[in-house]
C-alpha positions in Angstrom: 7.5 -18.5 13.3 4.7 -20.5 14.5 2.7 -23.1 13.9 0.2 -22.4 10.8 -3.0 -22.3 10.8 -4.5 -25.3 9.5 -7.8 -24.5 11.0 -9.6 -21.2 11.5 -12.3 -21.7 13.7 -10.3 -23.7 17.1 -12.1 -22.1 19.9 -8.8 -21.4 22.2 -9.8 -17.7 22.3 -13.0 -18.0 23.4 -11.8 -17.0 26.9 -10.1 -14.1 25.7 -7.0 -14.7 25.2 -4.9 -15.5 21.8 -2.1 -17.0 21.3 1.1 -15.6 20.4 4.1 -16.7 17.4 6.0 -18.1 20.2 3.3 -20.0 21.3 2.3 -17.7 24.9 -0.8 -17.0 25.4 -2.1 -13.2 26.2 -5.4 -11.5 27.1 -7.0 -10.1 23.4 -7.0 -6.6 25.4 -3.0 -7.1 25.7 -1.4 -3.8 23.6 0.3 -6.8 21.6 -2.6 -8.1 20.7 -4.5 -4.6 20.4 -1.2 -3.2 17.9 -0.8 -6.7 15.8 -4.7 -5.6 15.2 -4.3 -2.0 14.0 -1.5 -2.9 11.0 -3.6 -5.8 10.3 -6.5 -2.9 9.7 -3.9 -0.8 8.0 -3.3 -4.2 5.4 -6.5 -4.2 5.2 -7.5 -0.7 4.4 -4.9 -0.7 1.8 -6.2 -3.5 0.0 -9.6 -1.7 -0.2 -7.4 0.8 -1.9 -5.6 -2.0 -4.2 -9.4 -2.5 -5.7 -9.2 1.5 -7.0 -7.3 2.5 -10.2 -4.0 3.4 -9.5 -0.7 3.9 -12.0 1.5 0.8 -12.0 4.5 2.5 -9.9 2.2 3.4 -7.3 -0.2 -0.8 -6.6 4.2 -2.3 -7.1 4.9 0.1 -4.1 1.6 -0.5 -1.8 1.6 -4.6 -2.2 5.2 -4.4 -1.7 3.9 -2.5 1.6 1.0 -4.7 2.4 4.2 -8.1 2.3 5.8 -5.3 5.4 3.1 -4.7 7.4 2.4 -9.0 7.0 6.6 -8.9 8.7 5.9 -6.6 10.9 2.9 -7.9 12.5 5.1 -10.7 12.5 7.3 -9.7 14.3 5.0 -7.9 17.1 3.4 -11.3 17.4 6.8 -12.9 18.4 8.3 -11.2 20.8 12.2 -10.2 20.1 12.2 -11.6 16.4 13.3 -9.1 13.2 11.5 -9.7 10.7 11.4 -5.9 9.7 14.5 -4.6 7.9 15.7 -2.0 8.6 15.8 -1.8 4.5 12.4 -1.2 3.8 12.1 2.4 5.6 14.9 3.3 3.3 12.8 2.0 0.7 10.0 4.4 2.4 11.8 6.7 2.9 13.4 6.6 -1.8 9.3 6.5 -2.5 8.6 9.2 -0.3 11.2 11.4 -2.2 10.3 10.6 -5.2 6.5 10.9 -5.0 7.1 14.0 -3.0 9.4 15.6 -5.7 6.7 15.6 -7.7 3.9 17.5 -6.1 4.1 21.1 -5.6 4.6 22.8 -2.5 1.7 22.8 0.1 0.7 26.2 1.1 -1.8 25.1 3.3 -3.7 22.4 4.8 -5.7 19.8 2.9 -8.9 17.5 3.6 -8.6 14.3 3.8 -10.9 14.0 0.4 -10.7 14.4 -3.0 -10.9 11.4 -5.7 -12.4 7.9 -4.2 -8.7 6.3 -3.9 -6.9 9.5 -2.7 -10.0 9.5 0.3 -8.7 5.7 0.8 -5.0 6.3 0.9 -5.9 9.0 3.6 -8.2 6.3 6.3 -4.7 4.8 5.6 -2.8 7.2 6.4 -4.3 7.7 9.6 -4.8 4.0 10.8 -0.7 4.1 9.9 -0.7 7.0 12.7 -3.2 4.9 14.8 -0.9 1.8 14.6 1.8 3.6 15.2 0.8 5.5 18.7 0.1 1.0 19.6 3.0 0.2 18.7 4.6 3.1 21.0 2.7 2.2 23.8 3.4 -2.0 23.2 7.4 -0.1 23.4 6.7 1.6 26.6 5.1 -1.6 28.8 7.1 -4.3 26.5 10.8 -4.4 24.2 9.8 -3.8 20.5 12.5 -2.9 18.4 12.2 0.7 15.9 11.4 -0.2 13.4 8.1 -1.7 13.6 8.0 2.0 14.8 9.9 4.1 11.7 8.1 1.9 9.6 4.6 3.3 10.6 5.5 6.7 11.2 7.1 6.9 7.3 4.4 5.0 5.7 1.6 7.7 7.1 4.0 10.2 6.1 3.9 8.3 2.1 -0.1 7.5 2.2 -0.4 11.4 2.8 1.2 12.0 -0.7 0.1 9.2 -2.7 -3.3 10.8 -1.2 -1.9 14.0 -3.1 -0.4 12.2 -6.0 -3.6 9.9 -6.6 -5.5 13.5 -6.3 -3.8 14.5 -9.3 -5.0 11.2 -11.5 -6.9 12.8 -14.3 -6.0 16.8 -13.9 -7.6 16.5 -10.5 -6.0 18.7 -7.3 -6.1 18.4 -2.8 -9.1 19.8 -2.0 -8.3 22.6 0.8 -9.0 23.5 3.9 -11.2 26.9 4.2 -9.1 28.6 6.9 -9.8 32.3 8.0 -6.0 32.8 6.8 -6.9 32.1 3.7 -10.5 34.3 2.7 -8.7 36.9 4.9 -5.9 36.8 2.0 -8.2 36.0 -0.3 -9.9 39.3 1.0 -7.2 41.6 1.0 
């Protein structure tokens, strides 16, 4: 990877450009920079979620996700470089299957709500979707491997499932949308 930062205030970005990991400079509005920023924001939101009380296996999973997101961001910062391995996507698939198997089947949409940990997981889910859209947009303009896009897609799904898991801690439940269909069904 490129040079490690030894100084934070370099002033090299004052003109509106930033350096990539391959030492090229691009505009701070470049699609690659947007994708890197969204991934960084997602990682930060997961850090906030890790401040909550979580089951140990969820905590360990999220810490690993943070490391993989750092790999993903590093890969985005070095065009043509592979840091995020396909095994990372497979690990999310395994976690999704494990956690989803313990949940009741959804009968209706749920709101992004519940306890604080679950609500923060929903924030992570929505930021993961934005990061995925940014990576897709970058891939339409430049070469990007499929693993970063797949990882973000699976991670968004996993954050939805983890929000449901976290809502069930201490006897809680999902917060269901009060749809017209449900209201009609209850009246019949």
